VMD Tcl script that draws the C-alpha trace (Angstrom):
set ca {
  {110.79 73.45 -25.76}
  {108.29 73.49 -28.59}
  {106.59 76.82 -29.18}
  {102.83 76.99 -29.68}
  {102.05 78.32 -33.13}
  {99.96 81.42 -33.58}
  {97.61 79.42 -35.83}
  {96.84 77.17 -32.86}
  {96.97 79.54 -29.90}
  {94.67 82.29 -31.19}
  {91.78 80.02 -32.33}
  {92.11 77.97 -29.14}
  {91.84 81.10 -27.01}
  {88.81 82.27 -29.01}
  {87.22 78.82 -28.73}
  {87.59 78.87 -24.94}
  {86.26 82.43 -24.77}
  {83.24 81.66 -26.97}
  {82.43 78.50 -25.01}
  {82.68 80.24 -21.64}
  {80.63 83.20 -22.82}
  {77.96 80.96 -24.32}
  {77.78 78.79 -21.21}
  {77.41 81.83 -18.97}
  {75.24 84.22 -20.99}
  {73.03 82.23 -23.34}
  {71.03 80.29 -20.71}
  {70.14 83.61 -19.05}
  {68.93 85.16 -22.31}
  {65.18 84.63 -22.62}
  {64.61 87.06 -25.48}
  {65.78 84.74 -28.26}
  {64.72 81.20 -29.08}
  {66.75 78.08 -28.43}
  {67.32 77.67 -32.17}
  {68.83 81.15 -32.41}
  {71.13 80.35 -29.50}
  {72.46 77.19 -31.19}
  {72.84 78.97 -34.53}
  {74.79 81.76 -32.84}
  {77.17 79.29 -31.19}
  {77.52 77.31 -34.42}
  {78.38 80.40 -36.48}
  {80.93 81.52 -33.88}
  {82.60 78.09 -33.97}
  {82.54 78.16 -37.78}
  {84.29 81.54 -37.78}
  {86.99 80.17 -35.45}
  {87.44 77.16 -37.76}
  {87.87 79.42 -40.80}
  {90.33 81.59 -38.87}
  {92.34 78.49 -37.90}
  {92.46 77.29 -41.51}
  {93.50 80.71 -42.82}
  {96.24 81.13 -40.22}
  {97.61 77.66 -41.00}
  {97.63 78.54 -44.71}
  {99.41 81.83 -43.96}
  {102.08 80.07 -41.86}
  {102.53 77.44 -44.56}
  {103.05 80.11 -47.20}
  {105.53 81.95 -44.97}
  {107.46 78.70 -44.40}
  {107.68 78.11 -48.14}
  {108.74 81.69 -48.76}
  {111.45 81.77 -46.09}
  {112.60 78.15 -46.59}
  {111.78 76.64 -43.21}
  {110.98 72.97 -44.00}
  {110.31 71.84 -40.39}
  {108.03 74.76 -39.57}
  {109.52 75.29 -36.13}
  {110.83 78.77 -36.85}
  {114.50 77.78 -36.45}
  {117.03 77.78 -39.23}
}
mol new
graphics top color blue
foreach p $ca { graphics top sphere $p radius 0.5 }
foreach p [lrange $ca 0 end-1] q [lrange $ca 1 end] { graphics top cylinder $p $q radius 0.2 }
display resetview
């Protein structure tokens, strides 16, 4: 069975959390404008994208360091 990598699982969980929170809370918020709502969601998604890229880079560097060419964690 193939294991889900940390670089995939964590950003995916955050993406689901951000989407659910935005869908539930932002329509009820009348104190900020629609533009601010979209910018907030966009910045949150951008942060998740950067996190995903950094975690992939970290796993790639660890694979190179420990000599795991397939990247599945087995040797």
